[in-house]
KOLMARTI-15829 format. One line per field, with one value per residue: residue number from 1; residue in one letter; y negated, z, x of N, C-alpha, C, O in turn. Coordinates in nm, 4 decimals. Atoms other than C-alpha are relative to their C-alpha. Layout:
<rs>
resi <- c(NUM; ...)
resn <- c(A; ...)
n_yy <- c(Y; ...)
n_zz <- c(Z; ...)
n_xx <- c(X; ...)
ca_yy <- c(Y; ...)
ca_zz <- c(Z; ...)
ca_xx <- c(X; ...)
c_yy <- c(Y; ...)
c_zz <- c(Z; ...)
c_xx <- c(X; ...)
o_yy <- c(Y; ...)
o_zz <- c(Z; ...)
o_xx <- c(X; ...)
</rs>
This chain:
<rs>
resi <- c(1; 2; 3; 4; 5; 6; 7; 8; 9; 10; 11; 12; 13; 14; 15; 16; 17; 18; 19; 20; 21; 22; 23; 24; 25; 26; 27; 28; 29; 30; 31; 32; 33; 34; 35; 36; 37; 38; 39; 40; 41; 42; 43; 44; 45; 46; 47; 48; 49; 50; 51; 52; 53; 54; 55; 56; 57; 58; 59; 60; 61; 62; 63; 64; 65; 66; 67; 68; 69; 70; 71; 72; 73; 74; 75; 76; 77; 78; 79; 80; 81; 82; 83; 84; 85)
resn <- c(M; R; M; G; A; S; T; N; L; T; G; V; P; S; R; S; K; H; E; N; D; A; I; P; K; I; A; P; K; W; L; K; Y; D; R; Q; V; L; R; F; D; T; Y; F; Q; E; P; V; V; E; S; K; D; E; N; F; R; V; H; K; C; T; M; L; Y; Y; L; E; D; D; T; I; H; I; L; E; D; R; I; E; N; A; G; L; P)
n_yy <- c(0.0369; -0.0711; -0.0850; 0.0678; 0.0401; 0.0290; 0.1383; 0.0196; 0.0867; 0.1280; -0.0191; -0.0080; -0.1391; -0.0327; -0.0462; -0.1143; 0.0377; -0.0071; 0.1009; 0.1131; 0.1249; 0.0765; -0.0426; 0.0304; -0.1076; 0.0375; 0.0692; 0.1385; 0.0217; 0.0257; -0.1265; -0.0924; 0.0382; 0.0491; -0.0120; -0.0309; 0.1234; -0.0096; 0.0871; 0.0345; 0.0870; 0.1083; 0.1128; 0.1194; 0.0887; 0.1390; 0.0855; 0.0806; 0.1206; 0.0732; -0.0526; -0.0277; -0.1334; -0.1014; 0.0514; -0.0525; -0.0997; -0.1115; -0.0362; -0.1342; -0.0073; -0.1238; 0.0275; -0.1077; 0.0103; -0.0833; -0.0514; 0.0022; 0.1271; 0.0715; 0.1141; -0.0081; 0.0588; 0.0127; 0.0239; 0.0293; -0.0647; 0.0926; -0.0143; 0.0654; 0.1166; 0.0505; 0.1422; 0.0205; -0.0387)
n_zz <- c(-0.1402; -0.0812; -0.1088; -0.1295; -0.0566; 0.1029; -0.0001; 0.0553; 0.1177; -0.0291; -0.0047; -0.1393; -0.0440; -0.0884; -0.1330; -0.0470; -0.0854; -0.1410; -0.0269; -0.0723; 0.0285; -0.1232; -0.0629; 0.0938; 0.0254; -0.0727; -0.1227; -0.0045; -0.0873; -0.1385; -0.0593; 0.0050; -0.0989; -0.1197; -0.1274; 0.0184; -0.0178; -0.0027; -0.1048; 0.0201; -0.0979; 0.0766; -0.0768; 0.0761; -0.0697; -0.0126; -0.0270; -0.1228; 0.0191; -0.1268; -0.0862; 0.0666; -0.0400; 0.0906; 0.1317; 0.0363; -0.0873; 0.0730; -0.0505; 0.0418; 0.0319; 0.0552; 0.1149; 0.0299; 0.1363; 0.0099; 0.1358; 0.0552; 0.0633; 0.0302; -0.0885; -0.0857; -0.1327; -0.0606; -0.1443; -0.0589; -0.1300; -0.1119; -0.0734; -0.1296; -0.0272; 0.1235; 0.0099; 0.1066; -0.0439)
n_xx <- c(0.0131; -0.0980; 0.0486; -0.0093; 0.1283; 0.0993; 0.0458; 0.1335; -0.0016; -0.0646; -0.1446; -0.0425; 0.0035; 0.1115; -0.0397; 0.0780; 0.1131; -0.0392; -0.1003; 0.0579; -0.0704; -0.0179; -0.1246; -0.1080; -0.0955; -0.1209; 0.0394; -0.0471; -0.1154; 0.0407; 0.0423; -0.1130; -0.1011; 0.0670; -0.0724; -0.1416; -0.0757; -0.1452; -0.0533; -0.1400; -0.0639; -0.0616; -0.0516; -0.0341; -0.0917; 0.0439; -0.1172; 0.0042; -0.0813; -0.0065; -0.1057; -0.1273; -0.0439; 0.0545; 0.0382; 0.1316; 0.0634; 0.0606; 0.1321; 0.0407; 0.1426; 0.0541; 0.0864; 0.0929; 0.0532; 0.1188; 0.0080; 0.1355; 0.0347; -0.1244; -0.0217; -0.1184; 0.0164; -0.1328; 0.0058; -0.1303; -0.0135; -0.0188; -0.1250; 0.0119; -0.0840; -0.0601; 0.0273; 0.0979; 0.1354)
ca_yy <- c(-8.8040; -8.7157; -8.4504; -8.5730; -8.7585; -8.7695; -9.1131; -9.2365; -9.4715; -9.7744; -9.6215; -9.6193; -9.2830; -9.1132; -9.0264; -8.7135; -8.7177; -8.6497; -8.9390; -9.2271; -9.5827; -9.7143; -9.5181; -9.6647; -9.4266; -9.6130; -9.7243; -10.1050; -10.2451; -10.3616; -10.0089; -9.8206; -10.0167; -10.0791; -10.1330; -10.0828; -10.3438; -10.3837; -10.5286; -10.7111; -10.8591; -11.1973; -11.5100; -11.8665; -12.1257; -12.4694; -12.7403; -12.9220; -13.2801; -13.3924; -13.1833; -13.1651; -12.8233; -12.6354; -12.6792; -12.4632; -12.2449; -11.9053; -11.8343; -11.4697; -11.3944; -11.1055; -11.1112; -10.9000; -10.8349; -10.7029; -10.4802; -10.4974; -10.8701; -10.9775; -11.2126; -11.2860; -11.3556; -11.4875; -11.4736; -11.6423; -11.4398; -11.6174; -11.6775; -11.7562; -12.0986; -12.1946; -12.5437; -12.4945; -12.4890)
ca_zz <- c(5.6360; 5.8975; 6.1592; 6.5135; 6.6888; 6.4851; 6.3819; 6.3167; 6.0353; 6.2143; 6.2208; 6.6010; 6.7513; 6.9171; 7.2860; 7.4583; 7.6602; 7.9862; 7.9571; 8.1988; 8.0887; 8.4468; 8.5542; 8.3968; 8.2392; 8.3975; 8.7602; 8.8012; 8.9741; 9.2819; 9.3360; 9.2392; 9.4751; 9.7580; 10.0926; 9.9447; 10.0433; 9.9700; 10.2594; 10.2198; 10.4827; 10.3496; 10.4623; 10.3529; 10.4428; 10.5701; 10.5433; 10.8670; 10.8240; 11.1847; 11.3319; 11.2468; 11.4164; 11.1666; 10.7950; 10.7631; 10.9580; 10.8445; 10.8866; 10.8789; 10.7216; 10.6177; 10.2739; 10.2093; 9.8470; 9.8055; 9.4980; 9.4627; 9.3783; 9.3320; 9.6310; 9.8548; 10.2292; 10.3950; 10.7727; 10.9508; 11.2469; 11.5806; 11.7612; 12.1315; 12.2264; 11.8628; 11.9157; 11.6358; 11.6913)
ca_xx <- c(7.4297; 7.6912; 7.6485; 7.5867; 7.3089; 6.9938; 6.8717; 6.5218; 6.4236; 6.5741; 6.9218; 6.9342; 7.0302; 6.7359; 6.7502; 6.6407; 6.3196; 6.5044; 6.7495; 6.6828; 6.7725; 6.7505; 7.0603; 7.3754; 7.6254; 7.9167; 7.8830; 7.8974; 8.2052; 8.0135; 7.8813; 8.1962; 8.4249; 8.1754; 8.3539; 8.7010; 8.9590; 9.3290; 9.5285; 9.8596; 10.0915; 10.2027; 10.3836; 10.4403; 10.7008; 10.6067; 10.8724; 10.9537; 11.0714; 11.0181; 11.2995; 11.6688; 11.6979; 11.4816; 11.4139; 11.1025; 10.8594; 10.7400; 10.3674; 10.2626; 9.9251; 9.7062; 9.5463; 9.2366; 9.1357; 8.7806; 8.7579; 8.3802; 8.3645; 8.7304; 8.7326; 9.0304; 9.0263; 9.3433; 9.3824; 9.6701; 9.7906; 9.7687; 10.0972; 10.0981; 10.2426; 10.3073; 10.1671; 9.9142; 9.5368)
c_yy <- c(0.0831; 0.0850; -0.0768; -0.0320; -0.0332; -0.1446; -0.0057; -0.0990; -0.1341; 0.0124; 0.0076; 0.1453; 0.0242; 0.0559; 0.1185; -0.0478; -0.0089; -0.1042; -0.1237; -0.1255; -0.0810; 0.0362; -0.0252; 0.1180; -0.0229; -0.0815; -0.1441; -0.0163; -0.0174; 0.1273; 0.0975; -0.0287; -0.0540; 0.0338; 0.0459; -0.1308; 0.0339; -0.1008; -0.0214; -0.0855; -0.1037; -0.1047; -0.1198; -0.0880; -0.1419; -0.0858; -0.0837; -0.1193; -0.0768; 0.0408; 0.0221; 0.1399; 0.1109; -0.0650; 0.0447; 0.0964; 0.1060; 0.0351; 0.1374; 0.0041; 0.1418; -0.0385; 0.1234; -0.0244; 0.1000; 0.0413; -0.0160; -0.1305; -0.0894; -0.1267; 0.0268; -0.0707; -0.0023; -0.0393; -0.0277; 0.0600; -0.1048; 0.0322; -0.0796; -0.1135; -0.0533; -0.1509; -0.0333; 0.0422; 0.1259)
c_zz <- c(0.0819; 0.1056; 0.1307; 0.0501; -0.1125; 0.0120; -0.0560; -0.1151; 0.0238; 0.0022; 0.1405; 0.0431; 0.0961; 0.1311; 0.0397; 0.0962; 0.1459; 0.0373; 0.0601; -0.0286; 0.1254; 0.0700; -0.0986; -0.0149; 0.0750; 0.1207; -0.0031; 0.1047; 0.1458; 0.0696; 0.0089; 0.1113; 0.1283; 0.1244; -0.0156; -0.0025; -0.0051; 0.1015; -0.0233; 0.1164; -0.0782; 0.0935; -0.0929; 0.0858; -0.0022; 0.0278; 0.1263; -0.0207; 0.1310; 0.0862; -0.0802; 0.0332; -0.0938; -0.1302; -0.0403; 0.1078; -0.0867; 0.0684; -0.0548; -0.0173; -0.0443; -0.1123; -0.0277; -0.1392; -0.0124; -0.1454; -0.0612; -0.0690; -0.0265; 0.0836; 0.0891; 0.1312; 0.0645; 0.1452; 0.0503; 0.1397; 0.1079; 0.0726; 0.1284; 0.0111; -0.1247; -0.0153; -0.1114; 0.0475; -0.0725)
c_xx <- c(0.0991; -0.0685; 0.0153; -0.1384; -0.0969; -0.0452; -0.1411; 0.0103; 0.0691; 0.1518; 0.0556; -0.0065; -0.1160; 0.0529; -0.0861; -0.1081; 0.0402; 0.1050; -0.0664; 0.0828; 0.0294; 0.1301; 0.1134; 0.0958; 0.1309; -0.0437; 0.0508; 0.1093; -0.0409; -0.0470; 0.1164; 0.1013; -0.0615; 0.0815; 0.1448; 0.0773; 0.1490; 0.0515; 0.1490; 0.0469; 0.0794; 0.0587; 0.0139; 0.0889; -0.0555; 0.1229; -0.0212; 0.0925; 0.0177; 0.1186; 0.1281; 0.0511; -0.0499; -0.0449; -0.1401; -0.0491; -0.0635; -0.1312; -0.0368; -0.1515; -0.0366; -0.0945; -0.0851; -0.0581; -0.1145; -0.0212; -0.1379; -0.0353; 0.1207; 0.0183; 0.1205; -0.0305; 0.1383; -0.0171; 0.1410; 0.0041; 0.0239; 0.1317; -0.0139; 0.1024; 0.0697; -0.0211; -0.0968; -0.1381; -0.0476)
o_yy <- c(0.2024; 0.0634; -0.1568; 0.0433; -0.1041; -0.2001; 0.0767; -0.1300; -0.2010; -0.0888; 0.0257; 0.2115; -0.0572; 0.1115; 0.1349; -0.1579; -0.0793; -0.1075; -0.1718; -0.1271; -0.1682; -0.0439; 0.0361; 0.1956; 0.0716; -0.1773; -0.1673; 0.0613; 0.0343; 0.1346; 0.1728; 0.0638; -0.1340; 0.1487; 0.1054; -0.2230; 0.1326; -0.2153; 0.0740; -0.1733; -0.0685; -0.0986; -0.1055; -0.0812; -0.1919; -0.0604; -0.1305; -0.1027; -0.1683; -0.0338; 0.0665; 0.1862; 0.2161; -0.1785; -0.0273; 0.1483; 0.0765; 0.0619; 0.1578; -0.0489; 0.2250; -0.1208; 0.2339; -0.1319; 0.2210; -0.0434; -0.0295; -0.1294; -0.2076; -0.2282; 0.1415; -0.1775; 0.1020; -0.1371; 0.0509; 0.0358; -0.2006; 0.1482; -0.1979; -0.0987; -0.1013; -0.2151; -0.1505; 0.1431; 0.1727)
o_zz <- c(0.0575; 0.1414; 0.1441; 0.0278; -0.2071; 0.1217; -0.1387; -0.1592; -0.0722; 0.0042; 0.1583; 0.0195; 0.1842; 0.1364; -0.0073; 0.1506; 0.2234; 0.1519; 0.0089; -0.0030; 0.1223; 0.1484; -0.2053; 0.0786; 0.1221; 0.1078; -0.0412; 0.1999; 0.2358; 0.1924; 0.1056; 0.1727; 0.1968; 0.1443; 0.0765; -0.0769; 0.0535; 0.1047; -0.0442; 0.1621; -0.1573; 0.2150; -0.2151; 0.2087; -0.1051; 0.1247; 0.1539; -0.0334; 0.1392; 0.1760; -0.1949; -0.0265; -0.1055; -0.1308; -0.1108; 0.1877; -0.1940; 0.1885; -0.1762; 0.0648; -0.0728; -0.0940; -0.0424; -0.1668; -0.0048; -0.2320; -0.1830; -0.1656; -0.0566; 0.0330; 0.1125; 0.1323; 0.0769; 0.1768; 0.0268; 0.2214; 0.0882; 0.0958; 0.1262; -0.0312; -0.1161; -0.0968; -0.1417; 0.1169; -0.0482)
o_xx <- c(0.1170; -0.1843; 0.1079; -0.2331; -0.0626; -0.0518; -0.1802; 0.1209; 0.1074; 0.2219; 0.1761; -0.1076; -0.1436; 0.1626; -0.1987; -0.0993; -0.0246; 0.1497; -0.1675; 0.2032; 0.1162; 0.1810; 0.1172; 0.1153; 0.1941; -0.1199; 0.1655; 0.1181; 0.0253; -0.0437; 0.1281; 0.1545; 0.0022; 0.1209; 0.2008; 0.0439; 0.1937; 0.0064; 0.2240; -0.0263; 0.1669; 0.0400; 0.0165; 0.0852; -0.1009; 0.1945; -0.1316; 0.2138; 0.0997; 0.1578; 0.1238; 0.1482; 0.0130; -0.0925; -0.2108; 0.0289; -0.1161; -0.1340; -0.0400; -0.2264; 0.0495; -0.1843; -0.0329; -0.1114; -0.0932; -0.0430; -0.1495; -0.1116; 0.1038; 0.0661; 0.1586; -0.0917; 0.2025; -0.0849; 0.2327; -0.0847; 0.0986; 0.1658; -0.0480; 0.2170; 0.1827; 0.0451; -0.1191; -0.1509; -0.1588)
</rs>
């Protein structure tokens, strides 16, 4: 038998009396990264076919990436008098 954690007759390592199974050894992702957000300034180009003066418009956006649940939120910045709702 190797040296290390003692095993009982089932072959499963025995645990100490003071060890709590309800507390995980490694923190879950949703708890480890709670309220942590990565913020990126982004843009995308929209083709314009109605006008001969411009070929495309650039829309500036903000992308928020939430680490706790891997979700993404994209917000388009408002521009005064852009003609877009």
